[in-house]
C-alpha positions in Angstrom: 152.8 55.0 150.5 150.4 56.0 147.8 152.6 59.1 147.2 155.7 57.1 146.6 153.9 54.8 144.1 152.6 57.8 142.2 156.1 59.3 142.0 157.5 56.0 140.8 154.8 55.8 138.2 155.6 59.4 137.1 159.3 58.6 136.9 158.6 55.5 134.8 156.3 57.4 132.5 159.0 60.1 132.0 161.6 57.5 131.4 159.4 55.8 128.8 158.9 59.2 127.1 162.6 59.9 127.1 163.4 56.4 125.7 160.7 57.0 123.0 162.2 60.4 122.1 165.7 58.9 121.9 164.5 56.1 119.7 162.8 58.7 117.4 166.1 60.7 117.2 168.1 57.6 116.4 165.6 56.6 113.7 165.8 60.1 112.3 169.6 60.1 112.4 169.7 56.7 110.6 167.3 58.0 108.0 169.4 61.1 107.4 172.6 59.0 107.2 170.9 56.6 104.7 169.9 59.5 102.5 173.3 61.1 102.6 175.2 57.8 102.0 173.0 56.9 99.1 173.5 60.4 97.6 177.3 60.2 98.0 177.4 56.8 96.4 175.3 58.1 93.5 177.5 61.2 93.1 180.7 59.1 92.9 179.2 56.7 90.5 177.8 59.5 88.3 181.3 61.1 88.1 182.9 57.7 87.3 180.3 56.7 84.7 181.1 59.8 82.7 184.1 57.8 81.5 182.1 54.5 81.0 180.1 53.2 78.1 178.0 50.1 77.4 178.3 47.1 79.7 180.7 48.8 82.1 178.2 51.6 82.8 175.4 49.1 83.2 177.6 47.1 85.7 178.2 50.2 87.8 174.5 51.2 87.7 173.7 47.7 89.0 176.4 47.9 91.7 175.0 51.4 92.7 171.5 50.0 93.0 172.8 47.1 95.1 174.7 49.5 97.4 171.6 51.7 97.8 169.5 48.7 98.6 172.0 47.5 101.2 172.1 51.0 102.7 168.3 51.2 102.9 168.2 47.8 104.6 170.9 48.7 107.2 169.8 48.9 110.8 172.8 50.9 112.2 174.6 54.0 111.1 177.9 52.0 111.3 176.5 49.6 108.6 175.5 52.5 106.4 178.9 54.0 106.6 180.7 50.7 105.9 178.5 50.1 102.8 179.1 53.7 101.6 182.8 53.6 102.2 183.2 50.2 100.4 181.2 51.3 97.4 183.2 54.6 97.1 186.5 52.7 97.5 185.5 50.3 94.7 184.4 53.0 92.3 187.5 55.1 93.0 189.9 52.2 92.5 188.2 51.1 89.3 188.2 54.7 88.1 191.9 55.1 88.7 192.5 52.3 86.2 189.8 53.2 83.7 189.7 57.0 83.7 193.0 57.6 81.9 191.8 55.3 79.1 188.9 57.6 78.5 190.9 60.8 77.9 191.6 61.4 74.3 194.3 63.3 72.6 193.8 65.3 69.4 192.9 63.1 66.4 196.5 62.8 65.1 197.9 61.5 68.3 198.5 57.8 69.0 196.9 56.3 72.1 199.4 56.1 74.9 200.3 52.8 76.4 198.6 51.9 79.6 200.9 52.5 82.6 200.3 50.3 85.7 202.0 52.7 88.1 202.5 56.5 87.8 205.8 57.3 86.3 207.8 60.4 86.8 208.3 61.7 83.3 211.0 64.2 82.3 208.4 65.9 80.1 204.7 65.6 79.7 204.3 64.7 76.0 200.7 63.5 76.3 197.6 63.6 78.5 198.5 60.3 80.3 201.9 61.7 81.3 200.3 64.9 82.6 197.7 63.0 84.6 200.3 60.7 86.1 202.5 63.6 87.1 199.6 65.5 88.6 198.2 62.5 90.5 201.6 61.5 91.8 202.1 65.0 93.0 198.6 65.2 94.7 199.1 61.7 96.3 201.9 63.1 98.4 199.3 64.8 100.6 196.1 63.0 99.7 195.3 59.3 99.8 192.8 59.8 96.9 193.8 61.4 93.6 191.4 60.7 90.7 192.0 62.5 87.4 188.8 64.0 86.0 189.9 66.2 83.1 193.0 67.2 81.3 193.5 69.9 78.8 196.5 71.3 77.0 196.9 75.1 76.9 200.0 75.9 74.8 202.9 74.4 76.8 200.9 73.7 79.9 198.8 70.8 80.8 195.9 71.7 83.1 194.7 68.6 85.0 191.6 68.6 87.3 192.1 66.0 90.1 189.5 64.9 92.6 191.3 64.6 96.0 188.2 64.2 98.2 187.9 61.0 100.1 184.2 61.6 101.0 183.2 64.8 99.3 184.3 66.0 95.9 187.3 68.3 96.1 188.7 69.3 92.7 192.3 70.6 92.5 193.6 72.1 89.3 197.2 71.2 88.7 199.3 72.9 86.1 202.1 70.8 84.5 204.8 72.1 82.2 204.6 70.0 79.0 208.3 70.5 78.2 209.8 69.6 81.7 207.0 67.8 83.5 207.4 70.2 86.4 204.4 71.2 88.6 203.8 74.9 87.9 201.1 75.3 90.5 197.9 74.0 91.9 194.8 75.3 93.6 191.4 74.0 94.8 188.8 75.1 92.3 185.7 73.3 93.7 184.5 71.7 96.9 181.2 69.9 97.2 
């Protein structure tokens, strides 16, 4: 009987060691996920705040700090992912509305009217038209399309659009200024 008791004790000891190892792995995975989620939130916020000034930038810095605090206080990976996804969604949605306002035309140009929904233009007279055309085109295959930069090169608008839902993926879209047609696009950066 003594032998059976010893074996049971050894098995219990091994199970306890396995449970301890699993708990350490879970804690490590949670810590890694917290670090990654906080970094992703910060990266999205930093990209967005390039367009922001004053009180709006301060507001998003505060929201970022709150998201990071919530992430660090999370006890499950699912909670971390939910907080990260909600923050990135909020930043992306706000940036879609605000980013086009931050792009400026040459000094002689009049600011374009704010457009609530992307409009198919017959030609791309200004940066807003070019961004709308490029984003509408990219949204055909991507749920996210955030304009980052627009530049006119002769009769072609070159629009950089972030189409990454989680990681940054920048696609450069070329739009004919005279016709509004898409001349081409290619991924220029993935992070």
